[in-house]
C-alpha positions as CSV (number, residue, x, y, z in Angstrom):
1,X,93.0,-111.1,-44.5
2,X,95.4,-107.9,-44.3
3,X,98.1,-108.8,-46.3
4,X,100.4,-105.9,-45.0
5,X,99.9,-107.2,-41.4
6,X,100.6,-110.8,-42.5
7,X,104.0,-109.6,-44.0
8,X,104.9,-107.5,-41.0
9,X,104.2,-110.4,-38.6
10,X,106.8,-112.4,-40.3
11,X,109.4,-109.9,-38.7
12,X,110.6,-112.2,-36.0
13,X,113.5,-111.1,-33.8
14,X,115.9,-113.6,-35.8
15,X,114.6,-112.3,-39.0
16,X,115.1,-108.7,-37.9
17,X,118.8,-109.1,-37.2
18,X,118.9,-111.3,-40.5
19,X,117.6,-108.3,-42.5
20,X,120.0,-106.0,-41.0
21,X,122.7,-108.2,-42.9
22,X,120.7,-108.3,-46.0
23,X,123.3,-106.4,-47.7
24,X,125.7,-109.0,-47.3
25,X,123.7,-111.3,-49.3
26,X,123.7,-109.0,-52.1
27,X,127.4,-108.4,-51.7
28,X,127.9,-112.1,-51.9
29,X,126.0,-112.5,-55.0
30,X,127.9,-109.6,-56.5
31,X,131.1,-111.2,-55.5
32,X,130.2,-114.4,-57.1
33,X,129.6,-112.8,-60.4
34,X,132.8,-110.6,-60.1
35,X,135.3,-112.0,-57.8
36,X,137.5,-109.1,-58.0
37,X,134.7,-106.7,-57.2
38,X,135.7,-106.7,-53.3
39,X,138.9,-108.7,-52.7
40,X,142.3,-109.0,-54.6
41,X,143.5,-112.3,-55.8
42,X,146.2,-111.8,-53.1
43,X,143.6,-112.0,-50.3
44,X,143.5,-115.6,-49.4
45,X,141.1,-115.3,-46.4
46,X,138.4,-113.7,-48.4
47,X,139.0,-115.7,-51.6
48,X,138.7,-119.0,-49.5
49,X,135.3,-117.9,-48.3
50,X,135.4,-119.8,-44.9
51,X,134.2,-118.6,-41.6
52,X,137.5,-118.8,-40.0
53,X,139.2,-115.2,-39.7
54,X,142.7,-116.4,-38.9
55,X,144.0,-119.9,-38.6
56,X,145.0,-120.9,-35.0
57,X,148.1,-122.5,-36.2
58,X,150.4,-122.4,-39.3
59,X,148.9,-124.8,-41.7
60,X,150.9,-127.9,-43.1
61,X,148.1,-129.0,-45.4
62,X,146.1,-126.8,-47.6
63,X,143.7,-129.7,-48.8
64,X,142.6,-133.3,-48.1
65,X,142.3,-136.4,-50.3
66,X,140.6,-139.0,-48.1
67,X,140.6,-142.7,-49.3
68,X,137.8,-144.2,-47.5
69,X,137.7,-148.1,-47.4
70,X,134.2,-148.8,-46.9
71,X,133.5,-152.1,-45.0
72,X,136.5,-152.3,-42.6
73,X,139.8,-153.6,-44.0
74,X,141.4,-156.5,-42.1
75,X,144.5,-154.7,-40.3
76,X,145.6,-158.3,-39.4
77,X,146.1,-159.4,-43.1
78,X,147.5,-156.0,-44.2
79,X,149.3,-154.0,-41.8
80,X,149.6,-155.4,-38.2
81,X,152.2,-158.0,-38.5
82,X,152.1,-160.7,-35.7
83,X,154.3,-163.7,-36.3
84,X,153.2,-165.0,-33.1
85,X,149.7,-165.6,-34.6
86,X,151.3,-168.7,-36.4
87,X,151.5,-170.2,-33.1
88,X,147.9,-169.5,-32.1
89,X,146.4,-170.5,-35.3
90,X,143.4,-172.6,-34.9
91,X,143.5,-172.2,-31.0
92,X,140.5,-170.7,-29.0
93,X,141.0,-166.9,-28.3
94,X,141.7,-166.6,-24.6
95,X,139.0,-165.1,-22.6
96,X,141.5,-162.8,-20.9
97,X,142.0,-161.2,-24.4
98,X,138.5,-160.8,-25.4
99,X,137.8,-159.7,-22.1
100,X,134.1,-159.7,-22.4
101,X,133.8,-157.4,-25.4
102,X,130.7,-156.8,-27.1
103,X,130.6,-158.6,-30.5
104,X,128.0,-158.4,-33.4
105,X,125.0,-160.6,-33.8
106,X,126.9,-162.3,-36.7
107,X,129.2,-164.1,-34.4
108,X,127.5,-164.0,-30.9
109,X,125.9,-167.4,-31.7
110,X,129.4,-169.0,-32.1
111,X,130.5,-171.7,-29.7
112,X,134.2,-171.4,-30.6
113,X,136.5,-168.6,-31.6
114,X,139.6,-169.8,-33.1
115,X,142.4,-167.4,-33.8
116,X,143.5,-167.1,-37.5
117,X,146.8,-166.1,-38.7
118,X,146.9,-164.4,-42.2
119,X,147.5,-166.5,-45.2
120,X,149.6,-164.0,-46.6
121,X,153.4,-163.2,-46.3
122,X,154.7,-160.1,-44.7
123,X,158.0,-158.3,-45.5
124,X,159.7,-155.2,-44.6
125,X,159.9,-152.2,-47.0
126,X,161.8,-148.9,-47.3
127,X,164.4,-147.5,-45.0
128,X,162.0,-147.6,-42.3
129,X,161.9,-151.2,-42.6
130,X,157.8,-151.2,-42.2
131,X,156.1,-154.5,-42.5
132,X,153.3,-154.8,-45.1
133,X,151.6,-157.7,-46.3
134,X,152.5,-159.0,-49.8
135,X,149.0,-157.7,-51.0
136,X,150.5,-154.3,-50.8
137,X,153.6,-154.5,-53.0
138,X,153.0,-150.8,-54.7
139,X,152.5,-149.2,-51.2
140,X,155.8,-150.7,-50.0
141,X,157.5,-148.5,-52.8
142,X,156.0,-145.3,-50.9
143,X,156.2,-146.6,-47.4
144,X,158.9,-144.0,-46.4
145,X,156.6,-141.4,-47.2
146,X,153.5,-142.4,-45.2
147,X,152.7,-142.9,-41.4
148,X,150.8,-146.3,-40.3
149,X,148.6,-145.7,-37.5
150,X,147.9,-149.1,-35.9
151,X,146.1,-148.1,-32.7
152,X,142.9,-146.4,-34.2
153,X,139.8,-147.3,-32.0
154,X,136.0,-146.8,-32.0
155,X,133.1,-147.9,-29.8
156,X,131.0,-148.6,-32.9
157,X,130.7,-152.2,-34.1
158,X,128.4,-152.0,-37.1
159,X,128.9,-150.4,-40.2
160,X,126.4,-147.4,-40.4
161,X,127.1,-146.0,-37.1
162,X,130.8,-146.6,-37.3
163,X,131.1,-145.0,-40.7
164,X,128.9,-142.2,-39.4
165,X,131.1,-141.8,-36.4
166,X,134.5,-141.5,-38.1
167,X,133.1,-139.2,-40.7
168,X,130.9,-136.8,-38.4
169,X,132.1,-137.5,-35.0
170,X,128.8,-139.0,-33.9
171,X,127.2,-142.5,-34.2
172,X,123.8,-140.8,-34.8
173,X,123.1,-139.2,-38.1
174,X,122.5,-135.5,-38.7
175,X,125.8,-134.0,-37.8
176,X,128.2,-132.3,-40.3
177,X,130.8,-134.6,-42.1
178,X,134.5,-133.6,-42.0
179,X,134.5,-132.3,-45.4
180,X,131.6,-130.0,-44.7
181,X,133.1,-129.0,-41.5
182,X,136.4,-127.8,-43.7
183,X,134.4,-126.2,-46.3
184,X,132.4,-124.1,-43.6
185,X,135.8,-123.1,-41.9
186,X,138.2,-122.6,-44.6
187,X,136.3,-122.7,-47.9
188,X,137.8,-123.3,-51.2
189,X,140.5,-122.0,-53.4
190,X,138.5,-122.4,-56.6
191,X,135.2,-120.8,-57.4
192,X,134.8,-122.9,-60.6
193,X,134.5,-126.3,-58.5
194,X,132.8,-127.1,-55.1
195,X,135.0,-127.2,-52.0
196,X,134.0,-130.9,-51.2
197,X,133.8,-133.4,-53.8
198,X,132.9,-137.2,-53.4
199,X,133.6,-140.2,-55.7
200,X,132.3,-143.6,-55.2
201,X,133.8,-147.0,-56.6
202,X,132.6,-150.5,-56.4
203,X,135.4,-153.0,-55.4
204,X,136.4,-156.5,-56.4
205,X,135.5,-158.0,-52.9
206,X,132.0,-158.2,-51.3
207,X,129.6,-157.1,-54.1
208,X,126.6,-157.0,-51.8
209,X,128.6,-154.7,-49.6
210,X,127.2,-152.0,-47.1
211,X,125.3,-149.2,-48.4
212,X,126.7,-145.6,-48.7
213,X,124.4,-142.9,-47.7
214,X,124.6,-139.3,-48.8
215,X,124.5,-138.0,-45.3
216,X,128.0,-139.4,-45.1
217,X,129.2,-136.3,-47.0
218,X,126.3,-134.2,-45.9
219,X,126.4,-130.6,-44.3
220,X,124.1,-131.5,-41.2
221,X,122.9,-128.3,-39.8
222,X,125.7,-126.3,-41.4
223,X,124.5,-124.3,-44.4
224,X,123.8,-126.5,-47.4
225,X,126.4,-125.2,-49.7
226,X,129.0,-127.0,-47.6
227,X,127.7,-130.6,-48.2
228,X,129.8,-132.8,-50.6
229,X,129.0,-132.9,-54.3
230,X,129.0,-136.5,-55.6
231,X,130.5,-137.0,-58.8
232,X,129.6,-140.0,-61.1
233,X,131.0,-141.8,-64.2
234,X,130.2,-141.2,-67.8
235,X,129.8,-138.0,-69.5
236,X,127.6,-136.3,-67.2
237,X,129.3,-136.8,-63.9
238,X,127.0,-134.3,-62.0
239,X,123.3,-134.8,-62.3
240,X,121.5,-132.0,-64.0
241,X,124.4,-130.1,-64.8
242,X,123.9,-130.2,-68.6
243,X,121.4,-127.8,-70.2
244,X,118.3,-129.5,-71.2
245,X,117.6,-130.1,-75.1
246,X,116.7,-126.7,-76.6
247,X,118.2,-124.6,-73.8
248,X,121.5,-122.8,-74.7
249,X,124.0,-121.1,-72.3
250,X,122.6,-117.8,-73.1
251,X,119.2,-118.9,-72.2
252,X,120.3,-120.5,-69.0
253,X,122.1,-117.4,-68.0
254,X,118.9,-115.3,-68.5
255,X,117.0,-117.8,-66.5
256,X,119.3,-117.8,-63.6
257,X,119.4,-113.9,-63.7
258,X,115.5,-113.8,-63.3
259,X,115.5,-116.6,-60.6
260,X,118.3,-114.7,-58.7
261,X,116.1,-111.7,-58.6
262,X,113.2,-113.4,-57.2
263,X,115.4,-115.1,-54.7
264,X,116.7,-111.9,-53.7
265,X,113.1,-110.5,-53.3
266,X,112.4,-113.4,-51.0
267,X,115.5,-113.1,-48.8
268,X,114.6,-109.3,-48.1
269,X,111.1,-110.5,-47.0
270,X,112.0,-113.5,-44.9
271,X,115.7,-112.9,-44.0
272,X,116.4,-116.5,-44.6
273,X,120.3,-117.2,-45.2
274,X,119.3,-120.4,-47.1
275,X,118.2,-118.3,-49.9
276,X,121.7,-116.7,-50.3
277,X,122.9,-120.3,-50.3
278,X,120.6,-121.3,-53.1
279,X,121.6,-118.4,-55.2
280,X,125.3,-119.3,-54.7
281,X,124.6,-122.9,-55.6
282,X,122.7,-122.0,-58.8
283,X,126.0,-119.8,-59.8
284,X,128.3,-122.7,-59.0
285,X,126.3,-125.0,-61.0
286,X,126.5,-122.7,-64.1
287,X,130.2,-122.2,-63.8
288,X,130.6,-126.1,-63.3
289,X,129.1,-126.6,-66.9
290,X,132.8,-125.5,-68.1
291,X,135.0,-126.4,-65.4
292,X,133.7,-130.0,-64.7
293,X,134.0,-131.3,-68.4
294,X,137.6,-130.0,-68.5
295,X,138.3,-131.6,-65.2
296,X,136.9,-135.0,-65.9
297,X,138.7,-135.3,-69.3
298,X,141.6,-137.4,-69.0
299,X,142.7,-137.9,-72.7
300,X,145.4,-135.1,-72.3
301,X,147.0,-136.8,-69.4
302,X,150.3,-138.4,-70.4
303,X,150.1,-142.2,-71.0
304,X,152.9,-142.8,-68.3
305,X,150.5,-141.1,-65.8
306,X,147.7,-143.4,-66.9
307,X,149.9,-146.5,-66.7
308,X,151.3,-145.5,-63.2
309,X,147.6,-145.3,-61.9
310,X,146.6,-148.6,-63.9
311,X,144.2,-146.9,-66.2
312,X,144.1,-148.7,-69.5
313,X,141.7,-146.4,-71.3
314,X,141.0,-142.8,-70.3
315,X,137.8,-142.6,-71.8
316,X,136.2,-146.0,-70.4
317,X,138.0,-147.1,-67.3
318,X,136.2,-146.0,-64.0
319,X,136.8,-147.3,-60.5
320,X,139.0,-146.5,-58.0
321,X,142.3,-145.9,-60.1
322,X,140.5,-143.2,-62.3
323,X,139.0,-141.4,-59.1
324,X,142.6,-141.3,-57.7
325,X,143.7,-139.5,-60.7
326,X,140.7,-137.3,-60.8
327,X,141.4,-136.4,-57.0
328,X,145.0,-135.3,-58.1
329,X,143.5,-133.1,-60.8
330,X,140.9,-131.8,-58.3
331,X,143.4,-130.7,-55.5
332,X,145.6,-129.2,-58.4
333,X,142.6,-126.8,-59.2
334,X,142.1,-125.9,-55.5
335,X,139.3,-128.3,-54.2
336,X,139.6,-128.3,-50.5
337,X,138.5,-131.9,-49.8
338,X,138.0,-134.9,-52.0
339,X,136.5,-138.0,-50.5
340,X,136.9,-141.4,-52.4
341,X,134.7,-144.2,-51.0
342,X,135.6,-147.7,-52.3
343,X,133.1,-150.4,-51.3
344,X,133.6,-154.1,-50.9
345,X,135.9,-154.5,-47.7
346,X,133.4,-156.3,-45.6
347,X,134.8,-159.9,-45.5
348,X,132.8,-162.0,-43.2
349,X,133.5,-165.1,-45.2
350,X,135.9,-165.9,-48.2
351,X,138.4,-163.3,-46.9
352,X,141.4,-164.7,-48.6
353,X,140.0,-164.2,-52.2
354,X,138.0,-161.0,-51.5
355,X,140.9,-159.1,-49.8
356,X,143.2,-160.0,-52.5
357,X,140.7,-158.3,-55.3
358,X,140.2,-155.2,-53.0
359,X,144.1,-154.8,-52.7
360,X,144.5,-155.2,-56.6
361,X,141.8,-152.5,-56.9
362,X,143.5,-149.8,-54.7
363,X,147.4,-150.6,-54.0
364,X,148.5,-149.3,-57.3
365,X,146.5,-146.2,-57.7
366,X,147.1,-145.2,-54.1
367,X,150.7,-145.5,-54.3
368,X,150.7,-143.7,-57.7
369,X,148.8,-140.8,-56.1
370,X,151.3,-140.4,-53.5
371,X,154.2,-140.3,-56.3
372,X,152.2,-138.2,-58.4
373,X,151.5,-135.6,-55.8
374,X,155.1,-135.8,-54.6
375,X,156.5,-135.4,-58.4
376,X,154.3,-132.1,-58.5
377,X,155.4,-130.8,-55.5
378,X,151.8,-131.1,-53.9
379,X,152.3,-133.7,-51.5
380,X,154.0,-131.5,-48.9
381,X,150.6,-129.6,-48.6
382,X,148.2,-132.2,-49.5
383,X,147.0,-134.5,-46.6
384,X,146.2,-138.1,-48.0
385,X,144.4,-140.6,-45.8
386,X,143.7,-144.2,-46.1
387,X,141.4,-146.3,-44.1
388,X,137.9,-147.7,-43.0
389,X,135.5,-147.3,-40.1
390,X,137.0,-150.3,-38.2
391,X,139.2,-153.5,-38.4
392,X,138.3,-157.1,-38.3
393,X,138.6,-159.9,-35.4
394,X,141.5,-162.0,-35.0
395,X,139.2,-165.0,-34.5
396,X,137.4,-166.6,-37.5
397,X,133.8,-166.0,-38.3
398,X,132.1,-169.3,-39.5
399,X,134.2,-172.4,-40.1
400,X,138.0,-172.2,-40.3
401,X,139.5,-174.3,-43.0
402,X,142.9,-174.6,-44.6
403,X,142.3,-172.1,-47.3
404,X,139.4,-170.2,-46.2
405,X,138.1,-167.9,-43.3
406,X,136.2,-164.7,-42.6
407,X,136.5,-162.0,-40.0
408,X,133.8,-160.0,-38.0
409,X,133.9,-156.2,-37.3
410,X,136.6,-155.3,-34.7
411,X,136.8,-151.6,-33.3
412,X,139.2,-152.1,-30.3
413,X,142.1,-151.5,-32.8
414,X,142.7,-150.9,-36.5
415,X,145.1,-149.5,-38.9
416,X,145.0,-146.4,-41.1
417,X,147.6,-144.7,-43.0
418,X,148.3,-140.9,-43.7
419,X,150.8,-139.2,-45.9
420,X,151.9,-135.5,-46.7
421,X,150.5,-132.4,-45.2
422,X,152.4,-132.2,-42.1
423,X,152.5,-135.8,-41.1
424,X,155.7,-137.4,-40.1
425,X,156.8,-139.8,-42.9
426,X,158.1,-143.2,-42.6
427,X,156.7,-144.1,-39.0
428,X,154.6,-146.7,-37.5
429,X,152.7,-145.4,-34.5
430,X,151.1,-147.3,-31.7
431,X,151.3,-151.0,-30.7
432,X,148.9,-153.8,-30.4
433,X,149.1,-157.1,-28.3
434,X,150.2,-160.2,-29.9
435,X,146.7,-161.2,-31.1
436,X,145.9,-157.8,-32.8
437,X,143.1,-157.6,-30.4
438,X,143.8,-154.9,-27.7
439,X,146.0,-151.6,-27.7
440,X,149.1,-151.9,-25.6
441,X,150.7,-148.5,-26.5
442,X,149.7,-145.1,-27.9
443,X,146.0,-145.4,-28.5
444,X,144.2,-143.1,-31.1
445,X,140.6,-142.5,-30.9
446,X,138.8,-141.5,-33.9
447,X,138.3,-138.1,-32.2
448,X,142.0,-137.8,-31.8
449,X,142.4,-138.7,-35.4
450,X,140.0,-136.1,-36.5
451,X,141.4,-133.4,-34.2
452,X,145.0,-134.3,-35.7
453,X,143.5,-133.9,-39.2
454,X,142.2,-130.4,-38.5
455,X,145.5,-129.5,-36.9
456,X,147.4,-130.2,-40.0
457,X,145.0,-127.6,-41.7
458,X,145.8,-125.0,-39.1
459,X,142.5,-125.4,-37.0
460,X,142.3,-126.0,-33.3
461,X,139.4,-128.6,-33.3
462,X,137.9,-127.1,-30.2
463,X,137.5,-123.5,-32.0
464,X,135.8,-124.6,-35.1
465,X,132.0,-124.9,-33.9
466,X,128.5,-124.0,-34.9
467,X,125.6,-123.1,-32.7
468,X,122.6,-125.3,-33.3
469,X,119.6,-125.8,-31.1
470,X,121.1,-123.9,-28.2
471,X,124.4,-125.3,-28.1
472,X,127.7,-125.2,-29.9
473,X,128.7,-128.3,-31.8
474,X,132.2,-129.3,-33.2
475,X,133.5,-132.4,-35.2
476,X,135.1,-133.9,-32.2
477,X,132.1,-133.1,-30.0
478,X,133.7,-132.7,-26.4
479,X,136.4,-135.1,-27.1
480,X,139.8,-135.5,-28.9
481,X,143.4,-134.8,-28.5
482,X,145.9,-133.8,-31.0
483,X,148.3,-136.8,-31.7
484,X,151.5,-134.8,-31.7
485,X,153.7,-138.0,-32.6
486,X,152.2,-138.0,-36.0
487,X,153.2,-134.4,-36.6
488,X,156.3,-133.5,-38.5
């Protein structure tokens, strides 16, 4: 074997052009080790590290906190107040309303589809007079700061494709998630923490809820440094972040330096940009050894802050409340996108009990997050989003009794809310029919929703693209219109 010939044969056309930019990889590594080497602190575009040279619009939001309610919260029992449902309770859903809609296999065998009015009372809140369920009293105190959208819609009717769809713009796995697109587009404002962080909590509802896959915060075909980094609980929230026994910080630094040299040699040979990504990820992990413990230590938070979120013990309490407070601390430190995923919203049966527990989990912390951000002057440029992958049916799944019922998946209309970051506060957007089943005014497809999120960040959703397998991809695929009625 002629080794020299084998090495030269690796120089394909793609690698030739890749090697022309090999100096960029070296410069990138140098800038990681010394951020001031190439750019001043006042240069936000270079400091952010995103691919976007100049934003298409003046950004209203600089960062996003996405409170994702995994399983599909019932818009009928929480947000979309329809007093007429009292008259329809127990009666068969008219065929003219259902209009041949495809339903899941869990209710396709039912011979009856009785309508179910919520068991919970609704009342108006704030100067806007917005109707909310009694299950959301804390949200009622910030209702004038949020916009409730009642007309989200999706074609997906099962959890995995529906969640994948709203998070990545496709029902098929493999596309980049929203947080990854933003990391790729505009980077981060903090070199000590990832641009995209994920926190997961288990709710008080369905304990055997649908699984959550890591691809939901994945990078897809984007460079791997843009994938979300999941934080867990306990003293070691990021796997393998701490040094193993017998290895101190100085030894770890020497190991990383030696490994970086080897990776640079490989990059010069193969021209693979993922090698530079690997170097950057190792350096980030080293810096996170200092930044993460400080970030996740809530012991210095004032008692009134912990009480506001519903955290009784800063050292032991986990769950959604702690994650909300961590999200505020993360965006304070310049993290671009924080995704909180709260499981347990899949109420096919025993909904009255389960949804009550879920709301007790999230109502107080979510409202506290809005108030906390507002008090710190962060709400104006932080976009907060709350919602799931779809809603629930007006008809009962299984037997309807006096004090119990379930609801199946429903994608034709469902509710979400947004706050801060250029969103018009104190409004309700869109209308559904008297059955909470179909949209009658101002539909918002999930592609429109994602286009609007990007717009608040100053990005034209049609311009943020990545070429893969011969075509340009984007979060909204070939769809999506910005919902201007939601913008302040």
